[in-house]
Structures are given as structure tokens and as C-alpha cells.
N, C-alpha and C positions, 0 to 999 in steps of 0.2 A: 504494500500500500504506500502511495506517495503522499506527501504533505501538500497542503494548499500552495505553499511557496514553490515546491517542485513543479506543480501543475502550472502555476502562473509563469514560471520561467520557461517551461516547455511550450506554453501557448504563445508567449512573446517570441520564442524561437520560430514557431510555425509562421507567424506573420512576417518576421524578418527573412526567413528562408524563402517564403513565397515571393516577397518583393524583390529580393536579390536575384532569385532564379528567373523571374519574369524579366527583370532588367538585363540579365546576362544571356537570355535566350536558352536557358537550360530546361528544355521541354519536359523531360521525365521527372525532374525535381519538382516542377510546378504541378504536374499531374499527381505526383505522390502526396502533395499537400491536401488532396481531396479524397473523400470516400468514393467508392466505385459508382455510387448512384447520386453523387453530389449535383447540386444546381449552382450555376454561376450565371448571374444576371446583371445587366446594366441597361441603360437606355439603348445601347447599341447591340447587345447580345442577349440571348436567352438559351442557355446550354444545359444539357443534362447528361451526366456520365463522363467517364474517362475519355472515350473516343472523341466526343464533341469538344471537350476541354483541350485535348491534345491537338485537334485540328485548329482551334482558335489560337493556341500558343504558337503553333507552327506558322500561321499567317502573321501573327505579331512578330515572331522572330524573323520572318522574311522581310518585314518592313525595317527591322533593325539592320539586317544585312545590306539593305539598300541605302543605309545612311541615316535612318531616323533613330534617335536615341531616346529611350524612355527612362525616367527616374521615379518609379512609384514609391510611395511611403504610406504607412498606416500604423495605427497604434490601438491597443485595447488591453483590457485586463480582466477578462471573465474567469471566475473560479468554478470548481465543481467537476463532476464526471461527464456531464452533458452541459454545455455552456452556450449562452447566447451573448454575443458581443455587439456593441454599437460603438462607433467612433467617428472621428473626422480625419481626413487625410488631405494631402495635396499631391496630385500627380505633379510632382515637383517641377519636372521639366520635360518638355518634348523639344528636342533639338534637331534641326535639319538645315543643311546648307547655311550654317551660321546664324540662323534665326531660332529664337527660343520662345516657347509659350508655356505657361503654367496654368493648372486648373485645380479648383477646389472640388471636393466631393465628400460625401459621407457614406458609410456602409453599415450594413447589418449582417451578422454572420451567426450561423449555428455551427458549433464545433462538437465533435464526438471523439472520445478516446477509444481507439481500437487497437488491440494487441499492444497496449502500452504507449501508443503514439497518438497525439492529437492531430485531427484532420478537419478540414472544412466539410460540412455536410450541405451547407447553403452559404453562399456569399453573394449578397446583393449590393451593388454599388449605385448610388444616386449622385448624379452630377448637378452642380449648381446652375449650369447652363449647357446648351448643346455645343458639341464640337465634333469635328471629324478627324480621324487619325491620318487621312489621306492628304489633308491640307499641308 
């Protein structure tokens, strides 16, 4: 049995691992942050399951390979064996061809502890305003 402190550290690590892996185009690390039946939603996507999340991250990574750099960031501190988290974040920076844009967002997440590891079961992102990753 783990303590609340160990769970909070593991959950913080999940959020950090997700953001860093997405930023670095580490497809399988991002996918591993989610349960097999997880939902990932935003105004731009509505995905369910590892295959759909893997396809999305692949497209996201392709944009990075084409010169678009993303710097996602988020924070939360939910406790327990099944957790719901809310938080605010800033898609700190999207850089392309020397131009930089930043966007605010908030998110809601359900987390589940499976086989000793925390994973997202649902991650919903809400943007403060509309934007396109293609711009």
C-alpha cells in the first residue's frame, strides 16, 4: 500500500511524463499514460482508446517534424485510488518559423491506478479561445 504522498508524487509524474513525451514526440510514452479505453477530448478532438490516441500523437509528432514546436504544461494534485483532477494550464508555446503563440486552457481528468501505475482514464481539455495547430 502506498501513502497519499507517494500517490501525489506518482500523479505529478504522470502529468509531467505526458507533457514531456507529447513535447518530444514520444508516441508510446504518451499512449502509456492512458488506460486502454481512455477518452481524450478537446474542442479539436474526441478520441477513445489507445489506437485513436496513438494516431493523434502521430499526427502531432508529424507537425513537430515539420518544424512546429509545442511546449505543453499542466498541473494538478488529486489524491486517492481513483482520482478526478481539475487544473489550469498554458500551452506555453507553439513555435514555427520564428513566430511564437501561447494559449491558455483548463482541463478535467479522471485518473485510475492500474497495476501500481496511475493513468488517465479521461482527459478533457477546454480552450479559452479557438485556434488551429495548422496556422
